[in-house]
Structure formats: C-alpha cells, structure tokens
N, C-alpha and C positions, 0 to 999 in steps of 0.2 A: 329332331327332324321329321316334317310332316310329309305323308305321302298318301296316296289314294286309299282310302278305307278299305277296298277290295284287294289291296296290293298286300301280299303276303311276303314277297322278297323283292328286293330291287337292287340291281347290279348296274353299277355306273362307271364307266370309263375304265374298266379294269385292264390293268397291265401286269403281265407275268412273264419272266425271263428266266430260264435256266443256262446257264454258260453262255454260249452264243446263239441258242435257240430261243426265238420269241414264242411263247405258247399262245398269249392273249394280247392283243393290241387294240386299245379304246374299245373293249367289248362291253355292251350294256344289254339288259335283259330284264323283263318286268315279269314276275310270276304272280298271278292273281288267284284269288280263292277259287277253287275248282278246276284250275289248270291242271292236266296231266300232261307234261312236256317230255318229249323224248328227246334226247342228245345223242347223235349219231355223228361218226367221223371215223377216218382212218386211224390206225393205231398210233399212239403218240401225238393224237391231236389235242390232247389236255381235258379229255372228259372227265376222268377220275380226279385229276388235279382241280377241276371247276368244282366238284363236289367237296373237295376237301378245303378249298378256300372258304365255301359257303358255311362249313361247320367251325371253320377257324382253326383247322388243323395245319393247313398251309397258309403263310401269310402272302397276301397279294403285295406287288412292289408300288403299284399306284391304283387309285380308285377305290370306291367304296361297296361295302356289302351291307344292305340294311334289312333286316328281318325284323316284321312286327314293330315296326317303328324304331327299332333299336339297332345300333350299329354292332355288326357280328363281333369286333374286337371288344366292345364294352362288357357284353354279356349273352351268352349262348341260351336259348329258350326254345322249348318244345320243337326241336327237329330230331326226327328219327333218322339215322343213318344205317342202310343195310348194306354190307359188303360181302365178299367171299372170305373175309378173315374172320377165323373162328374166335369167340369171344369169351369163353368162359374157362376157368380153372378146370383142368382134366380130372380131378378128384371129385368134382360135383357130380351127382346125381340129377338127371333131368327133373325129378321131384322137388330137389333142392331149388332149383331154378324156378320152377313153377311156383314154388309157395313164397319165394323172395318177391315174385312180381304180384303174386295174389294179395300178400299183406301190404305192399306198397300201392296198389289200385285201391284197396279195401272194398270195392265194388258197392259203394253205398249209393249209386245212382243206376236207375233202372237201364238206361241205354249203355251206360259203361259195362254194366252186368252182362247185357245181352251181346254187345261187342265182343268182349274177353272170350265168353263161352263159344261164341260163332268162330272166331279165330283159332281156339283151341281144336274145335271140330274139324275144321277146314285143313289144318295141319296135322291132325291126327296125334295130337300131343299125348293124349292119355295112355296110348299104347307104348310110348317111350319112358314113362315116368320111372320105372325102376332100374333103367339102364343107367350105367355110368357114361357120362360126357365122352370120356376117352374111348370108350367102346362103340360109339357110334359110327355109322358110315358118313361118308362126307355129304351125302343127301340129308340123312338124318339130323346132323349138325346144322345144316343150312336151315331146316325146318325149325330147329330151336332157336336159331339165331333170329329167323323171321319173328317167330312167336314172341321174342322178347322185346322186339322193336314195335311191331304192329299192334300187340297189346295196349300201347299206350295212346293210340290214335293221334299222333302228333299234329300240329298244324301244318307241318311241312314235312314230306317223307322223301327220302333221297335213296334211290335204289340202283346199285351198281352191280350188275350181273347176279341180280336176286335170286333167279331160278337156277342157277349154276348146280349141277349134279342132282336136281330134284327131279323125280319121275314125272311123265307126261300127264298122268291123271291128275297128280297134286298141283303141277303147272297149271293147268286149266281150272282148277277149284280156286287158286290164288289169283289168277285174272279176273274170275267171277267175283271174287271177294272185294277186289280193289275197284272193280266197275261198279257194284252195288253200294259202295260207301263214298260219301262225299269227301274223299281224301285228295288233298293237293299235293303233287308230287313231280319229281323229276327222275326221269328214267334213263339210265345207262345200260344198254344191252346188245349183245351180239346176235341174240335171238330175235329175229325180226317179227315173229309171233307176237312176242312180249310188247313190242312198239306199236304193232298194228292193232291189237285187240285192246290195248290199254289207254293209249294216248290220244288226246285230241288236238295236240300240236307237236310238230316235229321240227327240230332245227339241226341243220347239217352244218358242223363247224369245220373249218380248215384255214390255215395260215392264220389263226389267232381271231378270227371273226365268225359271224354267222353268215353263211353264203346262201343259204336257202331255207325258207320257211314252208312246211306243208301244213295244211289246216283240214281237220276233219275229213270230208269226203275225199281229199286229195292223199289220204294216207292209205296205202297199200302196199303190198310186197314189190309189186312192179316199179312204183314210183321212189321206193326206197333203193332198189338196186340200180335204177336209172342214175340217181344221185352219186352212187359210189363209181359207176362207169364214166360219168362226165368228168370226174377228178382224177382219173387215172394219168 
C-alpha cells in the first residue's frame, strides 16, 4: 500500500465496539513526520484504546492502520509506547536495564550516542543504577520506563500519561527534550501542560469521532478547557 512519503501512520475508517458501546465509528487520522498530536477527551472516549490499536495490542473491528507503509497487523516496526504500566521484572537492577539497552543500541553512530546520553541525563538515570527496580518509587519507575523507550528514538512515539508520578522539574526537562528533538508522537495526557507545551495539533474525540482540531497558536489551556465544557 502506498501513502504520502511524509506519512508515518495512516488510520482509515476505524470502527471499534465494546459490547453495546461504540468507541470509534468511521475514524480516520493521518500522522505526518514531525506531528506532535495530542488526543484529549472524556474518560472512556477511547484514547488509550486508540494507542493499543495502533501498536496491534487491541484489534480493530473494521478499518485499517498503516505504519511506515506496512499494515499494523502484518508487522510492527519502530513504534515506542510509554504508558503507566511498569515494564520490568522486579529482581532487575536499573544498571541491568541500562546495560541491556546499551548493548542493544551499540552506540556506533554519533547522533545515537549523543541522543542516548542526553536522555540518560534528562531522566537522571545514573543516580538510580544501583537500585533494584522493585525498590524504586512510582516516579523513579516511570523514569526508567521512559528511558527504556526514549533511548530508541522510534519513528513514532505513543505517550499515555507519560509524566504520571514524575516530579515537576523532571517533567519540564522531558517536555524540553521532546520539543528539541524531531520526534513524531501521539500524546494522551490529563496534564494540560503536557499537551500545551508539546503538541502542535490537538484532537478532541467524542462519540467515536474527531469533534474538534486545534492547531499551533490555537493550543492553550483556555481553549482545551473550553472544549471539555462544551461537551458536558
């Protein structure tokens, strides 16, 4: 299947139903290289389900999802997914996770090496190396989870409540890092600052469809709060 060369992910006529509830009905979305798309909506609108369908974890009932010119159901490539679910065995030490990623990346490219050590610094991972994963706080675990995904500089990044439990200072560093790097991403967050400071496009979804799109200069706390108030 051929799509626009700048298209990273193309969702077409998506339909998803749970029992009697229709989550998505004829839902379509193009995500282009450099897009930082925020997905907002009421609880139960299907935001996390959408991310899970993109990575192939949850099957859609109808429609297609194409990533990098490949159908998601055929092969999943180069998508990083960050959620609140903790990822690693509790007996691991952080240095074990660090070494696994370091060995996998090999750092044989100057840019990859710079990127890796930059995210290591942003998340202050070196201070956690000797700690057991099971002994980390919720915020520290989320830092390690972020590190494990962001290190790979994926073509598409899916962020689901990615700053949950993380301190304000680190939140700011993460947002700055994401803005300074050309990362294509889809962001789900109840933290309005995440959406406002990172995204260049915001989609408000309700009743299975995109109800409103905000672009660049339209994105601010006031406009987002207005969208929620209009849908009460």
